[in-house]
mmCIF entry with sequence, helices, sheets and N, C-alpha, C, O atoms, coordinates in Angstrom:
data_MODEL
# 
_entry.id   MODEL 
# 
_entity.id                         1 
_entity.type                       polymer 
_entity.pdbx_number_of_molecules   1 
# 
_entity_poly.entity_id                      1 
_entity_poly.type                           'polypeptide(L)' 
_entity_poly.nstd_linkage                   no 
_entity_poly.nstd_monomer                   no 
_entity_poly.pdbx_seq_one_letter_code       MGLIHIRLTTRFPVTAQVYIKGHTWPALQMLKKLLGFNLHENAFTALDDP 
_entity_poly.pdbx_seq_one_letter_code_can   MGLIHIRLTTRFPVTAQVYIKGHTWPALQMLKKLLGFNLHENAFTALDDP 
_entity_poly.pdbx_strand_id                 A 
# 
loop_
_entity_poly_seq.entity_id 
_entity_poly_seq.num 
_entity_poly_seq.mon_id 
_entity_poly_seq.hetero 
1 1  MET n 
1 2  GLY n 
1 3  LEU n 
1 4  ILE n 
1 5  HIS n 
1 6  ILE n 
1 7  ARG n 
1 8  LEU n 
1 9  THR n 
1 10 THR n 
1 11 ARG n 
1 12 PHE n 
1 13 PRO n 
1 14 VAL n 
1 15 THR n 
1 16 ALA n 
1 17 GLN n 
1 18 VAL n 
1 19 TYR n 
1 20 ILE n 
1 21 LYS n 
1 22 GLY n 
1 23 HIS n 
1 24 THR n 
1 25 TRP n 
1 26 PRO n 
1 27 ALA n 
1 28 LEU n 
1 29 GLN n 
1 30 MET n 
1 31 LEU n 
1 32 LYS n 
1 33 LYS n 
1 34 LEU n 
1 35 LEU n 
1 36 GLY n 
1 37 PHE n 
1 38 ASN n 
1 39 LEU n 
1 40 HIS n 
1 41 GLU n 
1 42 ASN n 
1 43 ALA n 
1 44 PHE n 
1 45 THR n 
1 46 ALA n 
1 47 LEU n 
1 48 ASP n 
1 49 ASP n 
1 50 PRO n 
# 
_struct_asym.id          A 
_struct_asym.entity_id   1 
# 
_struct_conf.conf_type_id            HELX_P 
_struct_conf.id                      HELX_P1 
_struct_conf.pdbx_PDB_helix_id       AA1 
_struct_conf.beg_label_comp_id       THR 
_struct_conf.beg_label_asym_id       A 
_struct_conf.beg_label_seq_id        24 
_struct_conf.pdbx_beg_PDB_ins_code   ? 
_struct_conf.end_label_comp_id       LYS 
_struct_conf.end_label_asym_id       A 
_struct_conf.end_label_seq_id        32 
_struct_conf.pdbx_end_PDB_ins_code   ? 
_struct_conf.beg_auth_comp_id        THR 
_struct_conf.beg_auth_asym_id        A 
_struct_conf.beg_auth_seq_id         24 
_struct_conf.end_auth_comp_id        LYS 
_struct_conf.end_auth_asym_id        A 
_struct_conf.end_auth_seq_id         32 
_struct_conf.pdbx_PDB_helix_class    1 
_struct_conf.details                 ? 
_struct_conf.pdbx_PDB_helix_length   9 
# 
_struct_conf_type.id          HELX_P 
_struct_conf_type.criteria    ? 
_struct_conf_type.reference   ? 
# 
loop_
_struct_sheet.id 
_struct_sheet.type 
_struct_sheet.number_strands 
_struct_sheet.details 
AA1 ? 2 ? 
AA2 ? 2 ? 
# 
loop_
_struct_sheet_order.sheet_id 
_struct_sheet_order.range_id_1 
_struct_sheet_order.range_id_2 
_struct_sheet_order.offset 
_struct_sheet_order.sense 
AA1 1 2 ? anti-parallel 
AA2 1 2 ? anti-parallel 
# 
loop_
_struct_sheet_range.sheet_id 
_struct_sheet_range.id 
_struct_sheet_range.beg_label_comp_id 
_struct_sheet_range.beg_label_asym_id 
_struct_sheet_range.beg_label_seq_id 
_struct_sheet_range.pdbx_beg_PDB_ins_code 
_struct_sheet_range.end_label_comp_id 
_struct_sheet_range.end_label_asym_id 
_struct_sheet_range.end_label_seq_id 
_struct_sheet_range.pdbx_end_PDB_ins_code 
_struct_sheet_range.beg_auth_comp_id 
_struct_sheet_range.beg_auth_asym_id 
_struct_sheet_range.beg_auth_seq_id 
_struct_sheet_range.end_auth_comp_id 
_struct_sheet_range.end_auth_asym_id 
_struct_sheet_range.end_auth_seq_id 
AA1 1 ILE A 4  ? LEU A 8  ? ILE A 4  LEU A 8  
AA1 2 ALA A 16 ? ILE A 20 ? ALA A 16 ILE A 20 
AA2 1 PHE A 37 ? HIS A 40 ? PHE A 37 HIS A 40 
AA2 2 ALA A 43 ? LEU A 47 ? ALA A 43 LEU A 47 
# 
loop_
_atom_site.group_PDB 
_atom_site.id 
_atom_site.type_symbol 
_atom_site.label_atom_id 
_atom_site.label_alt_id 
_atom_site.label_comp_id 
_atom_site.label_asym_id 
_atom_site.label_entity_id 
_atom_site.label_seq_id 
_atom_site.pdbx_PDB_ins_code 
_atom_site.Cartn_x 
_atom_site.Cartn_y 
_atom_site.Cartn_z 
_atom_site.occupancy 
_atom_site.B_iso_or_equiv 
_atom_site.pdbx_formal_charge 
_atom_site.auth_seq_id 
_atom_site.auth_comp_id 
_atom_site.auth_asym_id 
_atom_site.auth_atom_id 
_atom_site.pdbx_PDB_model_num 
ATOM 1   N N  . MET A 1 1  ? 15.772 -14.493 -13.883 1.00 0.00 ? 1  MET A N  1 
ATOM 2   C CA . MET A 1 1  ? 16.374 -13.276 -13.385 1.00 0.00 ? 1  MET A CA 1 
ATOM 3   C C  . MET A 1 1  ? 16.696 -12.302 -14.500 1.00 0.00 ? 1  MET A C  1 
ATOM 4   O O  . MET A 1 1  ? 16.594 -11.093 -14.291 1.00 0.00 ? 1  MET A O  1 
ATOM 5   N N  . GLY A 1 2  ? 17.068 -12.760 -15.640 1.00 0.00 ? 2  GLY A N  1 
ATOM 6   C CA . GLY A 1 2  ? 17.494 -11.881 -16.716 1.00 0.00 ? 2  GLY A CA 1 
ATOM 7   C C  . GLY A 1 2  ? 18.879 -12.244 -17.183 1.00 0.00 ? 2  GLY A C  1 
ATOM 8   O O  . GLY A 1 2  ? 19.318 -13.384 -17.028 1.00 0.00 ? 2  GLY A O  1 
ATOM 9   N N  . LEU A 1 3  ? 19.569 -11.274 -17.758 1.00 0.00 ? 3  LEU A N  1 
ATOM 10  C CA . LEU A 1 3  ? 20.901 -11.536 -18.270 1.00 0.00 ? 3  LEU A CA 1 
ATOM 11  C C  . LEU A 1 3  ? 21.899 -11.719 -17.150 1.00 0.00 ? 3  LEU A C  1 
ATOM 12  O O  . LEU A 1 3  ? 21.836 -11.035 -16.128 1.00 0.00 ? 3  LEU A O  1 
ATOM 13  N N  . ILE A 1 4  ? 22.825 -12.650 -17.347 1.00 0.00 ? 4  ILE A N  1 
ATOM 14  C CA . ILE A 1 4  ? 23.874 -12.914 -16.369 1.00 0.00 ? 4  ILE A CA 1 
ATOM 15  C C  . ILE A 1 4  ? 25.202 -12.846 -17.099 1.00 0.00 ? 4  ILE A C  1 
ATOM 16  O O  . ILE A 1 4  ? 25.363 -13.426 -18.173 1.00 0.00 ? 4  ILE A O  1 
ATOM 17  N N  . HIS A 1 5  ? 26.150 -12.136 -16.510 1.00 0.00 ? 5  HIS A N  1 
ATOM 18  C CA . HIS A 1 5  ? 27.484 -11.975 -17.081 1.00 0.00 ? 5  HIS A CA 1 
ATOM 19  C C  . HIS A 1 5  ? 28.497 -12.454 -16.047 1.00 0.00 ? 5  HIS A C  1 
ATOM 20  O O  . HIS A 1 5  ? 28.470 -12.011 -14.899 1.00 0.00 ? 5  HIS A O  1 
ATOM 21  N N  . ILE A 1 6  ? 29.393 -13.362 -16.452 1.00 0.00 ? 6  ILE A N  1 
ATOM 22  C CA . ILE A 1 6  ? 30.410 -13.886 -15.543 1.00 0.00 ? 6  ILE A CA 1 
ATOM 23  C C  . ILE A 1 6  ? 31.793 -13.516 -16.092 1.00 0.00 ? 6  ILE A C  1 
ATOM 24  O O  . ILE A 1 6  ? 32.095 -13.735 -17.265 1.00 0.00 ? 6  ILE A O  1 
ATOM 25  N N  . ARG A 1 7  ? 32.609 -12.957 -15.220 1.00 0.00 ? 7  ARG A N  1 
ATOM 26  C CA . ARG A 1 7  ? 33.965 -12.533 -15.596 1.00 0.00 ? 7  ARG A CA 1 
ATOM 27  C C  . ARG A 1 7  ? 34.977 -13.325 -14.776 1.00 0.00 ? 7  ARG A C  1 
ATOM 28  O O  . ARG A 1 7  ? 34.946 -13.300 -13.545 1.00 0.00 ? 7  ARG A O  1 
ATOM 29  N N  . LEU A 1 8  ? 35.874 -14.029 -15.466 1.00 0.00 ? 8  LEU A N  1 
ATOM 30  C CA . LEU A 1 8  ? 36.900 -14.823 -14.801 1.00 0.00 ? 8  LEU A CA 1 
ATOM 31  C C  . LEU A 1 8  ? 38.274 -14.262 -15.103 1.00 0.00 ? 8  LEU A C  1 
ATOM 32  O O  . LEU A 1 8  ? 38.522 -13.780 -16.209 1.00 0.00 ? 8  LEU A O  1 
ATOM 33  N N  . THR A 1 9  ? 39.169 -14.320 -14.130 1.00 0.00 ? 9  THR A N  1 
ATOM 34  C CA . THR A 1 9  ? 40.549 -13.922 -14.378 1.00 0.00 ? 9  THR A CA 1 
ATOM 35  C C  . THR A 1 9  ? 41.318 -15.144 -14.930 1.00 0.00 ? 9  THR A C  1 
ATOM 36  O O  . THR A 1 9  ? 40.908 -16.288 -14.733 1.00 0.00 ? 9  THR A O  1 
ATOM 37  N N  . THR A 1 10 ? 42.407 -14.883 -15.605 1.00 0.00 ? 10 THR A N  1 
ATOM 38  C CA . THR A 1 10 ? 43.174 -15.976 -16.210 1.00 0.00 ? 10 THR A CA 1 
ATOM 39  C C  . THR A 1 10 ? 44.440 -16.291 -15.433 1.00 0.00 ? 10 THR A C  1 
ATOM 40  O O  . THR A 1 10 ? 45.215 -17.152 -15.849 1.00 0.00 ? 10 THR A O  1 
ATOM 41  N N  . ARG A 1 11 ? 44.669 -15.619 -14.321 1.00 0.00 ? 11 ARG A N  1 
ATOM 42  C CA . ARG A 1 11 ? 45.867 -15.870 -13.502 1.00 0.00 ? 11 ARG A CA 1 
ATOM 43  C C  . ARG A 1 11 ? 45.465 -16.359 -12.125 1.00 0.00 ? 11 ARG A C  1 
ATOM 44  O O  . ARG A 1 11 ? 44.331 -16.164 -11.686 1.00 0.00 ? 11 ARG A O  1 
ATOM 45  N N  . PHE A 1 12 ? 46.414 -17.000 -11.448 1.00 0.00 ? 12 PHE A N  1 
ATOM 46  C CA . PHE A 1 12 ? 46.162 -17.454 -10.093 1.00 0.00 ? 12 PHE A CA 1 
ATOM 47  C C  . PHE A 1 12 ? 46.359 -16.325 -9.116  1.00 0.00 ? 12 PHE A C  1 
ATOM 48  O O  . PHE A 1 12 ? 47.275 -15.531 -9.330  1.00 0.00 ? 12 PHE A O  1 
ATOM 49  N N  . PRO A 1 13 ? 45.598 -16.184 -8.086  1.00 0.00 ? 13 PRO A N  1 
ATOM 50  C CA . PRO A 1 13 ? 44.401 -16.964 -7.759  1.00 0.00 ? 13 PRO A CA 1 
ATOM 51  C C  . PRO A 1 13 ? 43.243 -16.571 -8.682  1.00 0.00 ? 13 PRO A C  1 
ATOM 52  O O  . PRO A 1 13 ? 43.028 -15.390 -8.957  1.00 0.00 ? 13 PRO A O  1 
ATOM 53  N N  . VAL A 1 14 ? 42.520 -17.553 -9.142  1.00 0.00 ? 14 VAL A N  1 
ATOM 54  C CA . VAL A 1 14 ? 41.412 -17.338 -10.051 1.00 0.00 ? 14 VAL A CA 1 
ATOM 55  C C  . VAL A 1 14 ? 40.241 -16.713 -9.281  1.00 0.00 ? 14 VAL A C  1 
ATOM 56  O O  . VAL A 1 14 ? 39.786 -17.267 -8.281  1.00 0.00 ? 14 VAL A O  1 
ATOM 57  N N  . THR A 1 15 ? 39.766 -15.578 -9.743  1.00 0.00 ? 15 THR A N  1 
ATOM 58  C CA . THR A 1 15 ? 38.605 -14.941 -9.115  1.00 0.00 ? 15 THR A CA 1 
ATOM 59  C C  . THR A 1 15 ? 37.499 -14.828 -10.147 1.00 0.00 ? 15 THR A C  1 
ATOM 60  O O  . THR A 1 15 ? 37.754 -14.868 -11.351 1.00 0.00 ? 15 THR A O  1 
ATOM 61  N N  . ALA A 1 16 ? 36.287 -14.690 -9.680  1.00 0.00 ? 16 ALA A N  1 
ATOM 62  C CA . ALA A 1 16 ? 35.137 -14.573 -10.572 1.00 0.00 ? 16 ALA A CA 1 
ATOM 63  C C  . ALA A 1 16 ? 34.239 -13.442 -10.091 1.00 0.00 ? 16 ALA A C  1 
ATOM 64  O O  . ALA A 1 16 ? 34.059 -13.250 -8.889  1.00 0.00 ? 16 ALA A O  1 
ATOM 65  N N  . GLN A 1 17 ? 33.683 -12.702 -11.028 1.00 0.00 ? 17 GLN A N  1 
ATOM 66  C CA . GLN A 1 17 ? 32.677 -11.693 -10.747 1.00 0.00 ? 17 GLN A CA 1 
ATOM 67  C C  . GLN A 1 17 ? 31.422 -12.054 -11.514 1.00 0.00 ? 17 GLN A C  1 
ATOM 68  O O  . GLN A 1 17 ? 31.487 -12.381 -12.699 1.00 0.00 ? 17 GLN A O  1 
ATOM 69  N N  . VAL A 1 18 ? 30.289 -11.997 -10.855 1.00 0.00 ? 18 VAL A N  1 
ATOM 70  C CA . VAL A 1 18 ? 29.020 -12.350 -11.497 1.00 0.00 ? 18 VAL A CA 1 
ATOM 71  C C  . VAL A 1 18 ? 28.111 -11.114 -11.458 1.00 0.00 ? 18 VAL A C  1 
ATOM 72  O O  . VAL A 1 18 ? 27.894 -10.527 -10.398 1.00 0.00 ? 18 VAL A O  1 
ATOM 73  N N  . TYR A 1 19 ? 27.586 -10.729 -12.619 1.00 0.00 ? 19 TYR A N  1 
ATOM 74  C CA . TYR A 1 19 ? 26.677 -9.598  -12.742 1.00 0.00 ? 19 TYR A CA 1 
ATOM 75  C C  . TYR A 1 19 ? 25.320 -10.147 -13.173 1.00 0.00 ? 19 TYR A C  1 
ATOM 76  O O  . TYR A 1 19 ? 25.224 -10.900 -14.142 1.00 0.00 ? 19 TYR A O  1 
ATOM 77  N N  . ILE A 1 20 ? 24.281 -9.766  -12.449 1.00 0.00 ? 20 ILE A N  1 
ATOM 78  C CA . ILE A 1 20 ? 22.930 -10.226 -12.759 1.00 0.00 ? 20 ILE A CA 1 
ATOM 79  C C  . ILE A 1 20 ? 22.048 -9.007  -13.004 1.00 0.00 ? 20 ILE A C  1 
ATOM 80  O O  . ILE A 1 20 ? 21.978 -8.095  -12.181 1.00 0.00 ? 20 ILE A O  1 
ATOM 81  N N  . LYS A 1 21 ? 21.388 -9.013  -14.135 1.00 0.00 ? 21 LYS A N  1 
ATOM 82  C CA . LYS A 1 21 ? 20.427 -7.954  -14.423 1.00 0.00 ? 21 LYS A CA 1 
ATOM 83  C C  . LYS A 1 21 ? 19.093 -8.390  -13.837 1.00 0.00 ? 21 LYS A C  1 
ATOM 84  O O  . LYS A 1 21 ? 18.454 -9.311  -14.346 1.00 0.00 ? 21 LYS A O  1 
ATOM 85  N N  . GLY A 1 22 ? 18.677 -7.729  -12.769 1.00 0.00 ? 22 GLY A N  1 
ATOM 86  C CA . GLY A 1 22 ? 17.502 -8.161  -12.050 1.00 0.00 ? 22 GLY A CA 1 
ATOM 87  C C  . GLY A 1 22 ? 16.219 -7.436  -12.401 1.00 0.00 ? 22 GLY A C  1 
ATOM 88  O O  . GLY A 1 22 ? 15.222 -7.625  -11.705 1.00 0.00 ? 22 GLY A O  1 
ATOM 89  N N  . HIS A 1 23 ? 16.186 -6.621  -13.434 1.00 0.00 ? 23 HIS A N  1 
ATOM 90  C CA . HIS A 1 23 ? 14.969 -5.873  -13.766 1.00 0.00 ? 23 HIS A CA 1 
ATOM 91  C C  . HIS A 1 23 ? 13.895 -6.766  -14.395 1.00 0.00 ? 23 HIS A C  1 
ATOM 92  O O  . HIS A 1 23 ? 12.712 -6.426  -14.369 1.00 0.00 ? 23 HIS A O  1 
ATOM 93  N N  . THR A 1 24 ? 14.294 -7.876  -14.945 1.00 0.00 ? 24 THR A N  1 
ATOM 94  C CA . THR A 1 24 ? 13.330 -8.768  -15.577 1.00 0.00 ? 24 THR A CA 1 
ATOM 95  C C  . THR A 1 24 ? 12.428 -9.434  -14.560 1.00 0.00 ? 24 THR A C  1 
ATOM 96  O O  . THR A 1 24 ? 11.229 -9.580  -14.797 1.00 0.00 ? 24 THR A O  1 
ATOM 97  N N  . TRP A 1 25 ? 12.985 -9.840  -13.429 1.00 0.00 ? 25 TRP A N  1 
ATOM 98  C CA . TRP A 1 25 ? 12.200 -10.551 -12.422 1.00 0.00 ? 25 TRP A CA 1 
ATOM 99  C C  . TRP A 1 25 ? 11.056 -9.711  -11.856 1.00 0.00 ? 25 TRP A C  1 
ATOM 100 O O  . TRP A 1 25 ? 9.926  -10.197 -11.815 1.00 0.00 ? 25 TRP A O  1 
ATOM 101 N N  . PRO A 1 26 ? 11.302 -8.442  -11.406 1.00 0.00 ? 26 PRO A N  1 
ATOM 102 C CA . PRO A 1 26 ? 10.168 -7.656  -10.921 1.00 0.00 ? 26 PRO A CA 1 
ATOM 103 C C  . PRO A 1 26 ? 9.123  -7.393  -12.000 1.00 0.00 ? 26 PRO A C  1 
ATOM 104 O O  . PRO A 1 26 ? 7.927  -7.356  -11.708 1.00 0.00 ? 26 PRO A O  1 
ATOM 105 N N  . ALA A 1 27 ? 9.557  -7.211  -13.227 1.00 0.00 ? 27 ALA A N  1 
ATOM 106 C CA . ALA A 1 27 ? 8.606  -6.984  -14.318 1.00 0.00 ? 27 ALA A CA 1 
ATOM 107 C C  . ALA A 1 27 ? 7.716  -8.208  -14.524 1.00 0.00 ? 27 ALA A C  1 
ATOM 108 O O  . ALA A 1 27 ? 6.513  -8.059  -14.739 1.00 0.00 ? 27 ALA A O  1 
ATOM 109 N N  . LEU A 1 28 ? 8.280  -9.413  -14.464 1.00 0.00 ? 28 LEU A N  1 
ATOM 110 C CA . LEU A 1 28 ? 7.481  -10.625 -14.588 1.00 0.00 ? 28 LEU A CA 1 
ATOM 111 C C  . LEU A 1 28 ? 6.499  -10.779 -13.438 1.00 0.00 ? 28 LEU A C  1 
ATOM 112 O O  . LEU A 1 28 ? 5.363  -11.206 -13.643 1.00 0.00 ? 28 LEU A O  1 
ATOM 113 N N  . GLN A 1 29 ? 6.929  -10.434 -12.226 1.00 0.00 ? 29 GLN A N  1 
ATOM 114 C CA . GLN A 1 29 ? 6.045  -10.526 -11.077 1.00 0.00 ? 29 GLN A CA 1 
ATOM 115 C C  . GLN A 1 29 ? 4.880  -9.537  -11.201 1.00 0.00 ? 29 GLN A C  1 
ATOM 116 O O  . GLN A 1 29 ? 3.747  -9.861  -10.845 1.00 0.00 ? 29 GLN A O  1 
ATOM 117 N N  . MET A 1 30 ? 5.162  -8.341  -11.704 1.00 0.00 ? 30 MET A N  1 
ATOM 118 C CA . MET A 1 30 ? 4.100  -7.347  -11.880 1.00 0.00 ? 30 MET A CA 1 
ATOM 119 C C  . MET A 1 30 ? 3.161  -7.739  -13.000 1.00 0.00 ? 30 MET A C  1 
ATOM 120 O O  . MET A 1 30 ? 1.970  -7.435  -12.928 1.00 0.00 ? 30 MET A O  1 
ATOM 121 N N  . LEU A 1 31 ? 3.659  -8.409  -14.042 1.00 0.00 ? 31 LEU A N  1 
ATOM 122 C CA . LEU A 1 31 ? 2.787  -8.906  -15.091 1.00 0.00 ? 31 LEU A CA 1 
ATOM 123 C C  . LEU A 1 31 ? 1.844  -10.007 -14.567 1.00 0.00 ? 31 LEU A C  1 
ATOM 124 O O  . LEU A 1 31 ? 0.675  -10.059 -14.949 1.00 0.00 ? 31 LEU A O  1 
ATOM 125 N N  . LYS A 1 32 ? 2.359  -10.881 -13.693 1.00 0.00 ? 32 LYS A N  1 
ATOM 126 C CA . LYS A 1 32 ? 1.523  -11.937 -13.110 1.00 0.00 ? 32 LYS A CA 1 
ATOM 127 C C  . LYS A 1 32 ? 0.379  -11.348 -12.282 1.00 0.00 ? 32 LYS A C  1 
ATOM 128 O O  . LYS A 1 32 ? -0.718 -11.906 -12.258 1.00 0.00 ? 32 LYS A O  1 
ATOM 129 N N  . LYS A 1 33 ? 0.629  -10.223 -11.603 1.00 0.00 ? 33 LYS A N  1 
ATOM 130 C CA . LYS A 1 33 ? -0.395 -9.584  -10.771 1.00 0.00 ? 33 LYS A CA 1 
ATOM 131 C C  . LYS A 1 33 ? -1.218 -8.548  -11.538 1.00 0.00 ? 33 LYS A C  1 
ATOM 132 O O  . LYS A 1 33 ? -2.026 -7.820  -10.962 1.00 0.00 ? 33 LYS A O  1 
ATOM 133 N N  . LEU A 1 34 ? -0.987 -8.503  -12.857 1.00 0.00 ? 34 LEU A N  1 
ATOM 134 C CA . LEU A 1 34 ? -1.730 -7.584  -13.745 1.00 0.00 ? 34 LEU A CA 1 
ATOM 135 C C  . LEU A 1 34 ? -1.587 -6.123  -13.358 1.00 0.00 ? 34 LEU A C  1 
ATOM 136 O O  . LEU A 1 34 ? -2.545 -5.357  -13.468 1.00 0.00 ? 34 LEU A O  1 
ATOM 137 N N  . LEU A 1 35 ? -0.394 -5.725  -12.902 1.00 0.00 ? 35 LEU A N  1 
ATOM 138 C CA . LEU A 1 35 ? -0.115 -4.336  -12.572 1.00 0.00 ? 35 LEU A CA 1 
ATOM 139 C C  . LEU A 1 35 ? 0.405  -3.626  -13.826 1.00 0.00 ? 35 LEU A C  1 
ATOM 140 O O  . LEU A 1 35 ? 1.193  -4.193  -14.583 1.00 0.00 ? 35 LEU A O  1 
ATOM 141 N N  . GLY A 1 36 ? -0.025 -2.419  -14.034 1.00 0.00 ? 36 GLY A N  1 
ATOM 142 C CA . GLY A 1 36 ? 0.414  -1.665  -15.207 1.00 0.00 ? 36 GLY A CA 1 
ATOM 143 C C  . GLY A 1 36 ? 1.736  -0.937  -14.946 1.00 0.00 ? 36 GLY A C  1 
ATOM 144 O O  . GLY A 1 36 ? 1.935  -0.354  -13.880 1.00 0.00 ? 36 GLY A O  1 
ATOM 145 N N  . PHE A 1 37 ? 2.628  -0.980  -15.923 1.00 0.00 ? 37 PHE A N  1 
ATOM 146 C CA . PHE A 1 37 ? 3.910  -0.295  -15.802 1.00 0.00 ? 37 PHE A CA 1 
ATOM 147 C C  . PHE A 1 37 ? 4.510  -0.109  -17.193 1.00 0.00 ? 37 PHE A C  1 
ATOM 148 O O  . PHE A 1 37 ? 4.117  -0.775  -18.151 1.00 0.00 ? 37 PHE A O  1 
ATOM 149 N N  . ASN A 1 38 ? 5.462  0.802   -17.281 1.00 0.00 ? 38 ASN A N  1 
ATOM 150 C CA . ASN A 1 38 ? 6.247  1.002   -18.486 1.00 0.00 ? 38 ASN A CA 1 
ATOM 151 C C  . ASN A 1 38 ? 7.694  0.715   -18.146 1.00 0.00 ? 38 ASN A C  1 
ATOM 152 O O  . ASN A 1 38 ? 8.238  1.257   -17.184 1.00 0.00 ? 38 ASN A O  1 
ATOM 153 N N  . LEU A 1 39 ? 8.319  -0.146  -18.946 1.00 0.00 ? 39 LEU A N  1 
ATOM 154 C CA . LEU A 1 39 ? 9.709  -0.489  -18.745 1.00 0.00 ? 39 LEU A CA 1 
ATOM 155 C C  . LEU A 1 39 ? 10.493 -0.014  -19.958 1.00 0.00 ? 39 LEU A C  1 
ATOM 156 O O  . LEU A 1 39 ? 10.268 -0.480  -21.075 1.00 0.00 ? 39 LEU A O  1 
ATOM 157 N N  . HIS A 1 40 ? 11.427 0.929   -19.727 1.00 0.00 ? 40 HIS A N  1 
ATOM 158 C CA . HIS A 1 40 ? 12.234 1.479   -20.803 1.00 0.00 ? 40 HIS A CA 1 
ATOM 159 C C  . HIS A 1 40 ? 13.680 1.108   -20.535 1.00 0.00 ? 40 HIS A C  1 
ATOM 160 O O  . HIS A 1 40 ? 14.287 1.617   -19.593 1.00 0.00 ? 40 HIS A O  1 
ATOM 161 N N  . GLU A 1 41 ? 14.248 0.208   -21.367 1.00 0.00 ? 41 GLU A N  1 
ATOM 162 C CA . GLU A 1 41 ? 15.590 -0.335  -21.206 1.00 0.00 ? 41 GLU A CA 1 
ATOM 163 C C  . GLU A 1 41 ? 15.719 -0.975  -19.834 1.00 0.00 ? 41 GLU A C  1 
ATOM 164 O O  . GLU A 1 41 ? 15.198 -2.075  -19.650 1.00 0.00 ? 41 GLU A O  1 
ATOM 165 N N  . ASN A 1 42 ? 16.372 -0.368  -18.869 1.00 0.00 ? 42 ASN A N  1 
ATOM 166 C CA . ASN A 1 42 ? 16.521 -1.002  -17.553 1.00 0.00 ? 42 ASN A CA 1 
ATOM 167 C C  . ASN A 1 42 ? 15.876 -0.181  -16.435 1.00 0.00 ? 42 ASN A C  1 
ATOM 168 O O  . ASN A 1 42 ? 16.301 -0.266  -15.283 1.00 0.00 ? 42 ASN A O  1 
ATOM 169 N N  . ALA A 1 43 ? 14.853 0.613   -16.765 1.00 0.00 ? 43 ALA A N  1 
ATOM 170 C CA . ALA A 1 43 ? 14.230 1.451   -15.749 1.00 0.00 ? 43 ALA A CA 1 
ATOM 171 C C  . ALA A 1 43 ? 12.704 1.409   -15.901 1.00 0.00 ? 43 ALA A C  1 
ATOM 172 O O  . ALA A 1 43 ? 12.180 1.383   -17.015 1.00 0.00 ? 43 ALA A O  1 
ATOM 173 N N  . PHE A 1 44 ? 12.011 1.405   -14.771 1.00 0.00 ? 44 PHE A N  1 
ATOM 174 C CA . PHE A 1 44 ? 10.570 1.554   -14.780 1.00 0.00 ? 44 PHE A CA 1 
ATOM 175 C C  . PHE A 1 44 ? 10.263 3.037   -14.888 1.00 0.00 ? 44 PHE A C  1 
ATOM 176 O O  . PHE A 1 44 ? 10.591 3.806   -13.985 1.00 0.00 ? 44 PHE A O  1 
ATOM 177 N N  . THR A 1 45 ? 9.629  3.450   -15.997 1.00 0.00 ? 45 THR A N  1 
ATOM 178 C CA . THR A 1 45 ? 9.360  4.884   -16.207 1.00 0.00 ? 45 THR A CA 1 
ATOM 179 C C  . THR A 1 45 ? 7.984  5.290   -15.715 1.00 0.00 ? 45 THR A C  1 
ATOM 180 O O  . THR A 1 45 ? 7.747  6.475   -15.480 1.00 0.00 ? 45 THR A O  1 
ATOM 181 N N  . ALA A 1 46 ? 7.071  4.346   -15.552 1.00 0.00 ? 46 ALA A N  1 
ATOM 182 C CA . ALA A 1 46 ? 5.737  4.676   -15.047 1.00 0.00 ? 46 ALA A CA 1 
ATOM 183 C C  . ALA A 1 46 ? 5.148  3.449   -14.369 1.00 0.00 ? 46 ALA A C  1 
ATOM 184 O O  . ALA A 1 46 ? 5.332  2.320   -14.824 1.00 0.00 ? 46 ALA A O  1 
ATOM 185 N N  . LEU A 1 47 ? 4.433  3.689   -13.269 1.00 0.00 ? 47 LEU A N  1 
ATOM 186 C CA . LEU A 1 47 ? 3.711  2.648   -12.539 1.00 0.00 ? 47 LEU A CA 1 
ATOM 187 C C  . LEU A 1 47 ? 2.275  3.096   -12.347 1.00 0.00 ? 47 LEU A C  1 
ATOM 188 O O  . LEU A 1 47 ? 2.030  4.236   -11.953 1.00 0.00 ? 47 LEU A O  1 
ATOM 189 N N  . ASP A 1 48 ? 1.320  2.211   -12.620 1.00 0.00 ? 48 ASP A N  1 
ATOM 190 C CA . ASP A 1 48 ? -0.081 2.573   -12.442 1.00 0.00 ? 48 ASP A CA 1 
ATOM 191 C C  . ASP A 1 48 ? -0.442 2.706   -10.966 1.00 0.00 ? 48 ASP A C  1 
ATOM 192 O O  . ASP A 1 48 ? -1.190 3.607   -10.587 1.00 0.00 ? 48 ASP A O  1 
ATOM 193 N N  . ASP A 1 49 ? 0.085  1.813   -10.135 1.00 0.00 ? 49 ASP A N  1 
ATOM 194 C CA . ASP A 1 49 ? -0.225 1.840   -8.707  1.00 0.00 ? 49 ASP A CA 1 
ATOM 195 C C  . ASP A 1 49 ? 1.046  1.613   -7.888  1.00 0.00 ? 49 ASP A C  1 
ATOM 196 O O  . ASP A 1 49 ? 1.339  0.482   -7.499  1.00 0.00 ? 49 ASP A O  1 
ATOM 197 N N  . PRO A 1 50 ? 1.805  2.690   -7.624  1.00 0.00 ? 50 PRO A N  1 
ATOM 198 C CA . PRO A 1 50 ? 3.069  2.507   -6.886  1.00 0.00 ? 50 PRO A CA 1 
ATOM 199 C C  . PRO A 1 50 ? 2.795  2.082   -5.451  1.00 0.00 ? 50 PRO A C  1 
ATOM 200 O O  . PRO A 1 50 ? 3.731  1.880   -4.677  1.00 0.00 ? 50 PRO A O  1 
# 
């Protein structure tokens, strides 16, 4: 999936927030299908066949 960030509180009740960077997964799927694209930081800037 990409980078994952987990944030926990230190007081009761303990809560958790999970952040997942999901841009890596679509890029890997497009690479497997040999689709052309440009990925700049966290955005697709160009697609050969949208």
